[in-house]
matplotlib code that plots the C-alpha trace (Angstrom):
import matplotlib.pyplot as plt

x = [-56.4, -56.3, -54.0, -51.6, -52.0, -51.3, -48.2, -47.0, -47.2, -45.3, -42.4, -42.3, -42.3, -39.5, -37.5, -37.8, -37.1, -33.7, -32.9, -33.2, -31.6, -28.5, -25.3, -22.9, -19.1, -17.2, -13.5, -11.5, -8.7, -5.4, -4.8, -1.9, 0.3, 1.6, 5.2, 4.1, 2.6, 5.9, 8.8, 10.0, 8.7, 10.3, 8.2, 8.5, 6.9, 3.7, 2.6, 3.6, 1.0, 1.5, -1.1, -1.3, 1.2, -0.8, 1.0, 4.6, 5.7, 5.0, 6.6, 10.0, 11.2, 10.8, 11.4, 14.2, 13.5, 16.6, 14.9, 11.6, 13.1, 14.4, 13.1, 12.6, 12.9, 11.5, 13.4, 12.2, 15.3, 13.5, 16.0, 14.7, 16.9, 16.6, 18.1, 19.1, 19.3, 19.1, 19.4, 21.3, 21.2, 25.2, 27.6, 29.1, 25.7, 25.7, 23.7, 21.7, 21.4, 19.7, 17.9, 15.7, 11.9, 9.5, 5.9, 4.5, 1.2, -0.5, 0.8, -1.1, 2.1, 5.5, 8.8, 10.5, 14.0, 13.7, 15.1, 13.1, 15.2, 15.5, 12.8, 13.9, 11.2, 12.5, 9.3, 6.7, 3.9, 0.3, -0.1, -3.3, -3.5, -1.3, -2.3, -0.8, -0.4, -0.3, 1.3, 0.2, 1.7, 1.0, 4.0, 4.9, 7.8, 8.8, 5.3, 3.6, 1.4, 1.1, 0.7, 3.4, 2.1, 4.2, 3.2, 4.5]
y = [31.9, 28.8, 27.0, 30.0, 30.2, 26.3, 26.8, 29.6, 27.6, 24.6, 27.0, 28.5, 25.1, 23.9, 27.0, 26.6, 22.7, 23.3, 26.3, 24.3, 21.2, 20.5, 20.0, 17.8, 17.9, 15.1, 15.7, 12.7, 12.4, 11.1, 7.3, 6.9, 4.1, 1.6, 2.7, 6.2, 4.8, 2.9, 5.2, 8.4, 7.2, 5.3, 2.5, 0.5, -3.0, -2.6, -6.2, -9.7, -12.5, -16.1, -18.7, -21.0, -18.6, -15.4, -12.3, -13.0, -9.4, -8.8, -12.2, -11.3, -15.0, -14.7, -11.1, -9.2, -5.6, -4.5, -5.4, -3.6, -0.2, -1.1, 0.9, 0.3, 2.1, 1.1, 2.9, 3.8, 1.7, -1.5, -1.9, -2.2, -0.8, -1.9, 0.4, -1.1, 1.8, 3.5, 0.2, -2.7, -6.3, -6.5, -3.7, -5.4, -5.3, -2.9, 0.2, -0.8, -3.8, -3.8, -6.4, -6.2, -5.9, -5.6, -5.0, -7.6, -8.8, -5.3, -4.2, -7.0, -8.8, -8.0, -9.9, -9.3, -10.3, -9.1, -10.2, -9.4, -10.7, -14.5, -14.6, -14.1, -13.6, -14.3, -14.8, -13.3, -12.2, -10.9, -7.3, -7.6, -3.6, -0.7, 3.0, 6.1, 4.8, 0.9, -1.9, -5.4, -8.5, -12.2, -14.3, -17.9, -18.9, -22.5, -23.5, -21.1, -18.4, -15.0, -11.2, -8.6, -5.0, -1.9, 1.5, 4.8]
z = [-28.3, -25.9, -28.2, -27.9, -24.3, -23.9, -26.3, -24.2, -21.0, -22.4, -23.8, -20.1, -18.6, -21.0, -20.3, -16.3, -16.7, -18.7, -16.5, -13.3, -14.5, -12.5, -14.3, -12.5, -13.6, -12.7, -12.2, -13.0, -10.5, -11.9, -10.9, -8.5, -9.2, -6.9, -7.6, -6.4, -3.1, -2.3, -3.2, -1.6, 1.7, 4.7, 5.8, 9.1, 9.9, 12.0, 12.3, 11.2, 11.6, 10.7, 10.5, 13.5, 15.3, 15.6, 16.3, 15.5, 15.6, 19.2, 20.2, 21.8, 21.3, 17.6, 16.9, 18.7, 19.9, 17.9, 14.7, 15.2, 14.8, 11.3, 8.4, 4.8, 1.5, -1.8, -4.4, -8.0, -9.0, -7.8, -4.9, -1.4, 1.3, 5.0, 7.5, 10.8, 13.1, 15.7, 17.7, 16.1, 17.3, 16.8, 16.5, 13.4, 11.7, 8.6, 8.9, 5.9, 3.3, 0.1, -2.1, -5.3, -5.3, -8.3, -8.8, -11.1, -12.3, -13.1, -9.5, -7.6, -6.7, -5.5, -6.0, -2.7, -1.0, 2.6, 5.9, 9.0, 12.1, 11.4, 8.8, 5.0, 2.6, -0.9, -3.1, -5.1, -2.7, -3.2, -2.4, 0.1, 0.3, -0.9, -0.4, 1.0, 4.6, 4.4, 2.6, 3.4, 1.8, 1.9, 2.6, 2.9, 5.2, 5.6, 4.5, 7.0, 5.4, 6.9, 6.6, 6.7, 7.3, 6.7, 7.8, 8.0]

ax = plt.figure().add_subplot(projection="3d")
ax.plot(x, y, z, "-o")
ax.set_aspect("equal")
plt.show()
């Protein structure tokens, strides 16, 4: 009889243990590609820093105010379009210019052909950060490394 009682208690304990065990379901979210973050969004430069020079973006001698309102669109066709509006540095400047860009090295780098004021970046750069709101790129201009930050 004691063995039956013991077996009965073991069965009840097993049922309670299994019934109370938490089941955790993990939902795998789809991975968002770098291209998805880039495209269909208008970006603006929010910061530009250079080693030894510090904050270049807020230096009026290096970056004219008329360049600070420019916006950038990374198209799915690997074309980067820069819009020079609403304030232009010269009335004869085009409203927009375009150049190629391409994500390379498993989306860890970007080939970029971009002009920001007097600075032209035509190089493959490291992507420091890319998410839904921020794009940070390392660059090297005339031997001076720096970081350009886009936001929206």
